C-alpha positions as CSV (number, residue, x, y, z in Angstrom):
1,M,14.6,2.2,-15.4
2,L,14.5,0.6,-18.8
3,L,16.3,-2.5,-17.7
4,R,14.0,-2.9,-14.7
5,F,10.9,-3.1,-16.9
6,N,12.2,-4.9,-19.9
7,V,10.5,-7.8,-21.5
8,F,12.2,-10.4,-19.3
9,T,11.2,-8.6,-16.2
10,K,7.6,-8.3,-17.3
11,I,7.4,-12.0,-18.2
12,S,8.9,-12.9,-14.8
13,L,6.4,-10.7,-12.9
14,L,3.5,-12.2,-15.0
15,V,4.6,-15.8,-14.1
16,L,4.7,-14.9,-10.4
17,L,1.5,-12.9,-10.5
18,L,-0.4,-15.9,-11.9
19,L,0.0,-17.6,-8.5
20,I,-1.6,-14.7,-6.6
21,P,-5.3,-15.3,-7.7
22,V,-5.0,-19.0,-7.0
23,L,-3.4,-18.3,-3.6
24,S,-6.0,-15.6,-2.8
25,L,-9.0,-17.7,-3.8
26,Y,-7.8,-20.7,-1.8
27,T,-7.0,-18.6,1.2
28,Y,-10.5,-17.1,1.2
29,S,-12.1,-20.5,0.7
30,N,-10.0,-22.0,3.5
31,R,-10.8,-19.1,5.9
32,E,-14.6,-19.4,5.2
33,S,-14.4,-23.2,5.8
34,V,-12.6,-22.7,9.1
35,R,-15.0,-19.9,10.1
36,V,-18.0,-22.2,9.5
37,I,-16.5,-25.1,11.3
38,E,-15.4,-22.9,14.2
39,N,-19.0,-21.5,14.5
40,E,-20.3,-25.1,14.5
41,I,-17.8,-26.0,17.2
42,Q,-18.8,-23.1,19.3
43,S,-22.5,-23.7,18.7
44,G,-22.2,-27.4,19.5
45,T,-20.2,-26.9,22.6
46,T,-22.6,-24.3,23.9
47,N,-25.6,-26.5,23.1
48,R,-24.1,-29.5,24.8
49,L,-23.3,-27.4,27.9
50,S,-26.8,-25.9,27.8
51,S,-28.3,-29.4,27.8
52,F,-26.1,-30.5,30.7
53,A,-26.9,-27.4,32.7
54,A,-30.6,-27.9,32.1
55,Q,-30.4,-31.5,33.5
56,V,-28.6,-30.3,36.6
57,E,-30.9,-27.4,37.1
58,S,-33.9,-29.6,36.6
59,N,-32.8,-31.9,39.4
60,I,-31.9,-29.0,41.7
61,Y,-35.2,-27.4,40.9
62,Q,-37.1,-30.5,42.0
63,L,-35.2,-30.5,45.3
64,S,-35.9,-26.8,45.8
65,L,-39.6,-27.2,45.0
66,Y,-39.9,-30.0,47.5
67,G,-38.2,-27.9,50.1
68,V,-40.7,-25.2,49.6
69,S,-43.8,-27.4,49.4
70,I,-42.9,-29.7,52.3
71,G,-44.0,-27.2,54.8
72,Q,-47.6,-27.3,53.5
73,D,-48.0,-31.0,54.3
74,S,-50.8,-31.5,56.8
75,S,-48.9,-34.0,58.9
76,I,-46.0,-31.6,59.3
77,Q,-48.5,-28.8,60.1
78,E,-49.9,-31.0,62.8
79,Y,-46.5,-32.1,64.1
80,Q,-45.4,-28.5,64.9
81,R,-48.5,-27.7,67.0
82,P,-47.3,-26.8,70.6
83,D,-50.1,-28.9,72.2
84,F,-49.1,-31.9,70.2
85,R,-46.0,-32.3,72.5
86,E,-48.2,-33.7,75.2
87,Q,-49.1,-36.8,73.1
88,P,-45.8,-38.7,72.9
89,Y,-47.2,-41.7,71.2
90,E,-48.9,-39.7,68.5
91,R,-45.8,-37.6,68.0
92,V,-43.6,-40.6,67.4
93,K,-46.2,-42.2,65.1
94,L,-46.5,-38.9,63.2
95,S,-42.7,-38.5,62.9
96,V,-42.4,-41.9,61.5
97,A,-45.0,-41.1,58.9
98,I,-43.2,-37.8,58.0
99,L,-39.9,-39.7,57.6
100,E,-41.5,-42.3,55.4
101,K,-42.9,-39.5,53.1
102,M,-39.4,-37.9,52.9
103,N,-37.8,-41.3,52.1
104,L,-40.5,-41.9,49.4
105,Y,-39.5,-38.6,47.8
106,N,-35.9,-39.6,47.9
107,A,-36.7,-42.9,46.3
108,A,-38.7,-41.1,43.5
109,S,-36.1,-38.4,43.0
110,K,-33.1,-38.8,40.6
111,W,-30.8,-37.5,43.2
112,H,-30.6,-38.9,46.7
113,S,-30.7,-36.0,49.1
114,T,-30.6,-35.6,52.8
115,I,-33.8,-33.8,54.1
116,T,-33.8,-32.3,57.6
117,L,-36.8,-30.5,59.3
118,F,-36.2,-28.2,62.2
119,F,-39.1,-27.0,64.3
120,P,-38.0,-23.9,66.2
121,R,-41.1,-23.7,68.4
122,T,-40.9,-27.2,69.7
123,G,-37.1,-27.6,69.4
124,D,-37.4,-30.8,67.5
125,A,-35.6,-32.1,64.4
126,L,-36.4,-34.8,61.9
127,S,-33.9,-36.0,59.3
128,T,-33.4,-38.7,56.7
129,D,-29.7,-38.9,57.8
130,Y,-29.7,-42.0,60.0
131,Y,-26.0,-42.0,60.5
132,N,-25.8,-38.8,62.4
133,T,-27.9,-37.5,65.3
134,I,-29.5,-34.3,64.3
135,T,-30.8,-31.9,67.0
136,Y,-32.1,-28.4,66.9
137,R,-29.7,-25.7,68.3
138,E,-31.0,-22.2,68.4
139,D,-27.5,-20.7,68.0
140,A,-27.1,-22.5,64.6
141,F,-29.7,-20.3,62.9
142,T,-28.6,-16.8,63.8
143,R,-27.7,-15.4,60.4
144,P,-30.2,-15.0,57.4
145,F,-30.4,-17.8,54.9
146,L,-29.2,-17.4,51.3
147,K,-31.6,-17.8,48.5
148,S,-29.2,-20.1,46.7
149,W,-27.4,-23.3,47.4
150,E,-24.3,-23.2,49.5
151,Y,-21.2,-25.4,48.9
152,T,-19.8,-27.0,52.0
153,G,-16.8,-28.9,50.4
154,D,-18.5,-32.2,49.8
155,S,-22.1,-31.3,49.3
156,F,-24.6,-28.5,48.4
157,V,-27.0,-27.3,51.0
158,W,-30.2,-25.2,50.7
159,Y,-32.6,-23.8,53.4
160,A,-36.3,-23.0,53.1
161,T,-38.5,-21.5,55.8
162,E,-42.2,-21.5,56.6
163,P,-43.3,-18.9,56.2
164,T,-40.9,-17.8,53.4
165,T,-40.6,-14.3,54.9
166,A,-38.6,-15.9,57.8
167,M,-35.6,-16.4,55.5
168,S,-34.0,-13.2,56.8
169,N,-34.8,-14.1,60.4
170,P,-34.7,-17.9,60.9
171,R,-35.7,-17.7,64.6
172,S,-39.1,-16.4,63.6
173,A,-39.8,-19.4,61.4
174,R,-42.3,-22.2,62.3
175,L,-40.4,-24.7,60.1
176,I,-36.8,-24.7,58.7
177,T,-36.2,-27.2,55.9
178,K,-32.6,-28.2,55.1
179,I,-31.9,-30.1,51.9
180,S,-28.4,-31.2,50.9
181,F,-27.1,-33.5,48.2
182,P,-23.5,-34.7,47.8
183,I,-21.3,-33.5,44.9
184,N,-21.1,-37.1,43.7
185,H,-24.4,-36.5,41.9
186,V,-22.8,-33.6,40.0
187,T,-19.6,-35.6,39.4
188,A,-21.6,-38.5,38.0
189,M,-23.5,-36.3,35.6
190,L,-20.1,-34.8,34.5
191,D,-18.8,-38.3,33.9
192,E,-21.9,-39.2,31.9
193,N,-21.7,-36.0,29.8
194,K,-18.0,-36.6,29.0
195,V,-18.7,-40.1,27.9
196,N,-21.6,-39.1,25.6
197,N,-19.7,-36.0,24.2
198,S,-16.2,-35.0,23.3
199,G,-15.8,-32.2,25.9
200,D,-14.4,-32.2,29.4
201,P,-17.1,-30.3,31.5
202,F,-16.6,-29.1,35.0
203,L,-18.1,-26.6,37.5
204,F,-16.3,-23.4,38.4
205,N,-16.6,-20.9,41.2
206,P,-14.2,-17.9,41.5
207,E,-13.9,-18.3,45.3
208,Q,-14.3,-22.0,45.8
209,G,-12.5,-23.5,42.8
210,S,-13.8,-26.3,40.5
211,I,-15.7,-29.6,40.6
212,R,-14.4,-32.0,38.0
213,N,-15.3,-35.4,36.5
214,H,-13.3,-38.4,37.5
215,S,-11.2,-38.5,34.3
216,A,-10.7,-34.8,33.9
217,N,-7.4,-33.4,32.8
218,A,-6.4,-31.7,36.0
219,A,-3.5,-29.7,34.6
220,K,-5.5,-28.1,31.9
221,I,-8.5,-27.4,34.1
222,D,-6.1,-25.7,36.6
223,L,-4.8,-23.5,33.8
224,L,-8.2,-22.8,32.6
225,T,-9.4,-22.0,36.1
226,E,-6.8,-19.3,36.4
227,K,-7.9,-17.8,33.1
228,L,-11.5,-17.9,34.2
229,K,-10.6,-16.1,37.5
230,S,-8.9,-13.3,35.6
231,S,-11.8,-13.0,33.1
232,K,-14.9,-11.0,33.4
233,L,-17.7,-13.6,33.0
234,G,-21.3,-12.8,32.2
235,E,-24.4,-15.0,32.5
236,R,-23.3,-17.1,29.6
237,G,-20.8,-17.0,26.7
238,G,-17.6,-18.3,25.3
239,F,-14.1,-17.3,24.4
240,R,-11.0,-18.7,22.7
241,T,-7.8,-19.2,24.6
242,K,-4.5,-21.1,24.4
243,L,-3.4,-23.8,26.8
244,D,0.0,-25.4,26.4
245,N,0.2,-23.9,22.8
246,T,-3.1,-25.4,21.9
247,E,-6.1,-23.3,21.1
248,Y,-9.4,-24.2,22.9
249,Y,-12.9,-22.8,22.7
250,V,-14.4,-22.4,26.3
251,S,-18.1,-22.2,26.8
252,Y,-19.7,-21.3,30.2
253,I,-23.2,-20.9,31.7
254,K,-24.0,-19.5,35.1
255,S,-26.3,-21.5,37.3
256,D,-29.1,-19.5,38.9
257,S,-29.5,-21.9,41.8
258,L,-25.9,-22.8,42.6
259,K,-24.2,-19.6,41.5
260,W,-21.5,-21.7,39.9
261,Y,-20.5,-21.8,36.3
262,Y,-21.0,-24.8,34.1
263,V,-17.8,-24.9,31.9
264,D,-16.8,-27.0,28.9
265,Y,-13.9,-26.7,26.5
266,V,-12.9,-28.4,23.3
267,P,-9.6,-28.2,21.3
268,M,-10.1,-26.3,18.1
269,Q,-7.0,-27.6,16.3
270,Q,-8.0,-31.2,16.9
271,I,-11.2,-30.7,15.0
272,L,-9.7,-28.4,12.4
273,S,-6.7,-30.7,11.8
274,P,-8.0,-32.2,8.5
275,I,-8.5,-28.7,7.1
276,T,-5.2,-27.5,8.5
277,N,-3.4,-30.4,7.0
278,S,-5.1,-29.7,3.6
279,R,-4.1,-26.1,3.9
280,N,-0.5,-26.9,4.8
281,L,-0.3,-29.3,1.8
282,F,-1.6,-26.7,-0.5
283,Y,0.7,-24.0,0.8
284,T,3.6,-26.4,0.5
285,S,2.6,-27.2,-3.1
286,I,2.5,-23.4,-3.8
287,A,5.9,-23.0,-2.2
288,V,7.4,-25.8,-4.3
289,L,5.7,-24.3,-7.4
290,L,7.1,-20.9,-6.5
291,V,10.6,-22.3,-6.0
292,M,10.4,-24.1,-9.3
293,S,9.1,-21.0,-11.0
294,I,12.0,-19.0,-9.6
295,A,14.4,-21.7,-10.7
296,V,13.0,-21.6,-14.2
297,I,13.2,-17.8,-14.2
298,F,16.8,-18.0,-12.9
299,V,17.8,-20.4,-15.6
300,I,16.2,-18.1,-18.3
301,Y,17.9,-15.1,-16.7
302,R,21.3,-16.8,-16.7
303,S,20.9,-18.2,-20.2
304,V,19.2,-15.3,-21.9
305,Q,19.0,-12.1,-19.9
306,V,22.6,-12.0,-18.6
307,P,24.1,-12.4,-22.1
308,L,21.7,-9.8,-23.5
309,L,22.5,-7.4,-20.7
310,K,26.2,-7.9,-21.3
311,L,25.7,-7.3,-25.0
312,V,23.7,-4.1,-24.4
313,R,26.3,-2.7,-21.9
314,G,29.2,-3.7,-24.2
315,T,27.5,-2.0,-27.2
316,K,26.9,1.2,-25.1
317,R,30.6,1.2,-24.0
318,L,31.7,0.6,-27.5
319,S,29.5,3.4,-28.9
320,S,30.9,5.8,-26.2
321,G,34.4,5.2,-27.4
322,D,35.6,2.4,-25.0
323,F,37.1,0.0,-27.5
324,S,38.8,-2.0,-24.8
325,V,35.5,-3.6,-23.7
326,R,35.5,-7.4,-23.8
327,L,32.5,-9.6,-22.8
328,S,33.2,-12.8,-20.8
329,H,31.2,-15.8,-21.9
330,S,31.0,-19.5,-21.1
331,G,29.1,-22.5,-22.4
332,H,28.4,-23.5,-26.0
333,N,25.1,-21.9,-27.0
334,E,24.1,-19.2,-29.4
335,F,24.8,-16.4,-27.0
336,S,28.3,-17.5,-26.3
337,L,28.9,-17.5,-30.1
338,L,27.4,-14.0,-30.3
339,L,29.5,-12.6,-27.5
340,G,32.7,-14.2,-29.0
341,R,31.9,-12.5,-32.3
342,F,31.4,-9.2,-30.5
343,N,34.8,-9.5,-28.8
344,I,36.4,-10.1,-32.1
345,M,34.7,-7.1,-33.6
346,A,35.6,-4.9,-30.7
347,Q,39.2,-6.1,-30.8
348,R,39.5,-5.3,-34.5
349,I,37.9,-1.8,-34.0
350,Q,40.3,-1.2,-31.1
351,E,43.3,-2.2,-33.2
352,L,42.3,0.0,-36.0
353,I,41.7,3.0,-33.7
354,E,45.0,2.4,-31.9
355,N,46.8,2.2,-35.2
356,V,45.3,5.5,-36.3
357,Y,46.0,7.1,-33.0
358,E,49.6,5.8,-32.9
359,E,50.1,7.1,-36.4
360,K,48.9,10.5,-35.3
361,L,51.3,10.4,-32.3
362,R,54.1,9.4,-34.6
363,R,53.4,12.3,-36.8
364,R,53.3,14.6,-33.8
365,E,56.5,13.1,-32.4
366,A,58.1,13.7,-35.8
367,T,56.9,17.3,-35.7
368,L,58.2,17.7,-32.2
369,K,61.6,16.2,-33.0
370,H,61.9,18.3,-36.1
371,L,61.2,21.3,-34.0
372,Q,63.6,20.2,-31.4
373,S,66.3,19.6,-33.9
374,Q,66.0,23.1,-35.2
375,I,67.8,25.8,-33.2
376,N,65.6,28.8,-32.5
377,P,67.5,31.5,-34.4
378,H,66.2,34.3,-32.2
379,F,67.2,32.4,-29.0
380,L,70.6,31.5,-30.4
381,Y,71.2,35.0,-31.6
382,N,70.4,36.5,-28.2
383,C,72.8,34.1,-26.5
384,L,75.6,34.8,-28.9
385,F,75.0,38.5,-28.7
386,Y,75.3,38.2,-24.9
387,I,78.6,36.2,-25.2
388,K,80.0,38.9,-27.5
389,N,79.1,41.7,-25.1
390,M,80.5,39.9,-22.1
391,A,83.7,39.2,-24.1
392,R,84.1,42.9,-24.9
393,M,83.6,43.7,-21.2
394,K,86.3,41.1,-20.3
395,N,83.7,39.2,-18.2
396,E,85.2,35.8,-18.8
397,K,83.1,34.1,-16.1
398,A,79.9,35.1,-17.8
399,V,81.1,34.0,-21.2
400,V,82.1,30.6,-19.8
401,A,78.8,30.1,-18.0
402,M,76.7,31.0,-21.0
403,A,78.8,28.8,-23.3
404,L,78.7,25.8,-21.0
405,N,74.9,26.1,-20.3
406,L,74.2,26.7,-23.9
407,G,76.2,23.7,-25.0
408,E,74.6,21.4,-22.4
409,Y,71.1,22.6,-23.4
410,F,71.5,22.0,-27.1
411,R,73.2,18.7,-26.5
412,Y,70.2,17.5,-24.5
413,I,67.4,18.7,-26.8
414,T,69.1,17.3,-29.9
415,R,69.6,13.8,-28.5
416,S,67.2,11.3,-30.1
417,E,68.4,7.9,-29.1
418,N,66.1,7.5,-26.1
419,D,62.5,8.9,-25.7
420,G,62.5,8.6,-21.9
421,A,64.4,10.5,-19.3
422,T,64.5,10.7,-15.5
423,I,63.2,13.7,-13.6
424,R,66.8,14.4,-12.6
425,E,67.9,14.6,-16.2
426,E,64.9,16.8,-17.1
427,L,65.6,19.2,-14.2
428,S,69.3,19.3,-15.2
429,M,68.4,20.4,-18.7
430,V,65.8,22.9,-17.4
431,T,68.4,24.3,-15.0
432,N,70.7,24.9,-17.9
433,Y,67.9,26.6,-19.8
434,L,67.0,28.8,-16.8
435,E,70.7,29.7,-16.2
436,I,70.9,30.8,-19.8
437,Q,67.7,32.9,-19.4
438,S,68.8,34.3,-16.1
439,L,72.1,35.4,-17.6
440,R,70.3,37.0,-20.5
441,L,67.5,38.4,-18.4
442,E,69.2,39.6,-15.2
443,R,65.9,40.4,-13.7
444,M,64.8,36.8,-13.5
445,R,65.3,34.3,-10.6
446,F,64.2,30.7,-10.2
447,T,63.8,28.0,-7.5
448,I,63.6,24.2,-7.8
449,E,62.2,22.1,-5.0
450,V,61.7,18.4,-5.9
451,P,61.9,15.5,-3.4
452,D,64.5,12.8,-3.9
453,E,61.8,10.1,-4.4
454,L,60.8,11.8,-7.7
455,M,64.3,12.2,-9.1
456,N,64.6,8.7,-10.5
457,K,61.0,8.5,-11.9
458,T,60.9,8.2,-15.7
459,I,59.0,10.5,-18.0
460,S,59.2,11.4,-21.7
461,R,62.1,13.6,-22.7
462,L,61.4,17.4,-23.1
463,T,58.3,17.3,-21.0
464,L,59.3,20.1,-18.6
465,Q,61.2,22.5,-21.0
466,P,58.2,23.6,-23.1
467,I,56.3,24.5,-20.0
468,V,59.2,26.6,-18.5
469,E,59.8,28.2,-21.9
470,N,56.1,29.3,-22.1
471,A,56.3,30.7,-18.6
472,I,59.3,32.9,-19.6
473,V,58.2,33.9,-23.1
474,H,54.5,34.6,-22.3
475,G,54.7,35.4,-18.7
476,L,57.9,37.1,-17.6
477,E,59.3,38.8,-20.8
478,P,56.2,41.0,-21.4
479,Q,56.5,42.6,-18.0
480,A,59.1,45.2,-16.9
481,E,59.7,44.2,-13.3
482,N,61.7,41.2,-11.9
483,G,60.2,37.8,-12.5
484,E,60.3,34.4,-10.7
485,I,60.0,30.8,-11.9
486,R,59.2,28.2,-9.2
487,I,59.4,24.4,-9.9
488,R,58.1,22.0,-7.2
489,G,57.4,18.3,-7.1
490,Y,54.9,16.1,-5.2
491,A,54.4,12.3,-4.8
492,E,51.2,10.8,-3.2
493,D,49.8,7.3,-3.5
494,G,51.5,6.5,-6.8
495,V,50.5,9.8,-8.4
496,Y,53.3,12.3,-9.2
497,R,53.1,16.1,-9.9
498,L,55.5,18.7,-11.2
499,V,54.2,22.2,-10.7
500,V,55.7,25.2,-12.7
501,E,54.6,28.7,-11.5
502,D,55.6,32.1,-12.7
503,S,55.0,35.6,-11.5
504,G,54.2,36.9,-15.0
505,I,51.3,38.8,-16.4
506,G,48.9,35.9,-15.9
507,M,45.6,35.2,-17.6
508,T,41.9,35.6,-16.9
509,D,39.8,32.7,-15.8
510,E,38.2,32.6,-19.3
511,E,41.5,32.5,-21.0
512,T,42.8,29.8,-18.7
513,Q,39.7,27.6,-19.4
514,K,40.2,28.2,-23.1
515,L,43.8,27.2,-22.9
516,Q,42.9,24.0,-20.9
517,L,40.2,23.2,-23.5
518,S,42.7,23.6,-26.4
519,L,44.8,20.7,-25.1
520,T,41.9,18.2,-25.8
521,K,41.2,19.5,-29.4
522,P,43.1,18.4,-32.5
523,L,46.2,20.4,-33.3
524,D,45.8,23.2,-35.8
525,D,48.0,25.9,-37.3
526,N,46.9,28.5,-34.7
527,M,47.9,26.4,-31.7
528,G,51.3,26.0,-30.1
529,C,52.7,22.5,-30.7
530,G,54.9,22.2,-27.6
531,T,52.4,22.0,-24.7
532,W,49.8,20.2,-26.8
533,N,52.3,17.5,-27.6
534,V,53.4,17.2,-24.0
535,H,49.8,16.7,-22.9
536,Q,49.0,14.1,-25.5
537,R,52.2,12.2,-24.9
538,L,51.4,12.0,-21.1
539,I,47.9,10.7,-21.8
540,Y,49.3,8.1,-24.3
541,L,52.1,6.9,-21.9
542,F,50.3,7.0,-18.6
543,G,46.6,6.8,-19.5
544,E,43.6,8.7,-18.2
545,G,44.3,11.2,-15.4
546,A,47.7,12.1,-16.8
547,G,48.4,15.4,-18.6
548,L,48.6,19.2,-18.1
549,S,46.3,21.4,-16.1
550,Y,46.3,25.2,-15.8
551,S,45.3,27.5,-12.9
552,R,46.1,30.8,-11.3
553,S,49.4,31.0,-9.3
554,D,49.9,32.6,-6.0
555,L,52.9,34.4,-7.6
556,G,50.5,36.2,-9.9
557,G,51.0,34.4,-13.1
558,I,50.0,30.9,-14.3
559,K,50.5,27.6,-12.5
560,T,51.0,24.6,-14.8
561,T,50.7,21.1,-13.2
562,I,52.2,18.0,-14.9
563,T,50.4,14.8,-13.5
564,W,51.2,11.2,-14.2
565,S,51.0,7.8,-12.5
566,D,53.3,5.0,-11.6
567,K,53.3,3.4,-15.1
568,T,56.5,2.2,-16.8
569,I,57.3,3.8,-20.1
570,E,57.8,1.2,-22.8
C-alpha cells in the first residue's frame, strides 16, 4: 500500500487530475452551446413550417369560404328556382353570368380551382371545367359529405351544401358546391419554400403517402415516411431521428382542413459541424496532451522510480538476511552508479558472511571428524566383551561376524580422504553398524528398502549413521521388548528422501517440536553434535529445503526424514 501512494504516484495522479477540470469545463460549455443551437434549429424549423402551413391554410380557407358563400349569391338563388326552367333564354343568360363570376373569383384567387355547382332540384350543373362535360347524377351523391378536403390522387376536393345541414344528406340540398384544386399548387409552394429556406418540406398522410417538392430527396422522405407511420403524431410537434447514420430534426403540423401533416426536416450535424469539428480538435489536443503526459510520467518512472524501487526492495532483502541480492542496472546516470555501489556493498557483505559461516562449518567439521576419529570406549568395550563371550562359547561364526562388521565399520568412519559418499556406501556402513548392534542386542531387527535410482546419489559421509545411532540408543535400548529399525528411500522430481523409523519409546509432540527447533539454533554444550552437524551440512551443501525433520512413526517411535535436492557436492 505504501508503494501505491508514494510521492511519485501522487505527483503522477496530480498531473493527470489537472486535465480533468479543463476537460469538464470545456465539455459543459460545448454541451450548452450545442443545446442552444439545437433549440434554435428546432425553433427555426418549426417557425418556417408554421409559416408555410399558414400560407397553405390561408389559400385553402379562401376556397372554402367561397364555397360556403357562393350559395348566397342572388343569381344562383334565382337560377335554382323551379319555375325558371320554363325560360330557356333567361336561364342561359343567367348561367353565363354565374360562370363569369366564378371565373372572376379564380382570376382573383392565388390558386386556380375548378368550381362546379350542382342543382339537385333542377338536375342542372355548372362548372368552370370547360374540358369535361359535367352533368348531375343523383347516384353520385348518396353518401354524406366530409367536412374536410378529400385527396383524389391528383387534386384536393371539397363539397359544400346549401343549406349546410344537408351535408349529411346531399339529396336534400338545394345547391351542392364542389371546389377542387390540383396538387400542383401545393407542390409549387413546397418548391418555393425549399428555395427560400434550407429544409425539404413535404405533406404526409398515414393512409395516402406523401406529396413532395420537385427536387425532394425521395429516398430520405421514404425512410422518414415509414418512421412517421410508426410514430404517434399529435397536432404539432417535432422529434429527432437518424436516417442513413445522420441525425435529423423533424417538425410537423397537422392541417385542420386537409387532415394531412406539413412536415419538414433538417440535418442537425450539418449545422453543428463547426462546433463538432472544434470539439473534436479540442479532444484530440487533450488526447495528445494526455499521451505526452503519460510519456513524461513513463520516462520519469523508468529513470527515477524503477531504480528507487529496486533499491528499496534490495535494501529490504539485504536487511532480511538475503546477501545474494544484486540489482540490475543500465545506462550511465546517477542511479546506475548508486545501484552499482549497492551491488559492491552487498557482494562484500555476502563474502564476509560466507567466510564467517564457512569458518563455523569448518570448526564443526573439525569437531565432527575429531569425534569420528575417537572410538566410543563403551561401544568398543561392549563389542569386545561380546567377542570374548562368543569365543568361550565356541561360537566361531558369531565371533567372525562381529569382528568383520566391527572392522568395516571403524574403517569407514575413520576415513578422511573424501567428504562425499554414495548412498550405497552409506547404507553399507550402516548395515555393518546394524549388524553389530543386532549381534549385541539379539532383540533388534532392521529392514532397508531403498530404490536403485538413489544408490548412486552423492551425499556427505556419515550422514545416516548418527541418525541410526540415535534411534538405537535413545529409542530401542531404553525399552525391554524387541525393537525394529526401518530405512526407506524415495525420489520424486529431483528431491530425495531417506526415512529412518524406529519402534522405540518415542517422544511427545512438544518434545518433537523442541528437537526440530534445536537444529536451527547455534550449537551449545547441552546439545548433541551429531544430528545438528548433519542438518547444517545438508543445508550448506544442498541449500534451502534440505536437512532433517522429525515426526511420529507408525512403528511407535520417531521418524527422521533426511531431505536433499539434485545438487552436486563440490
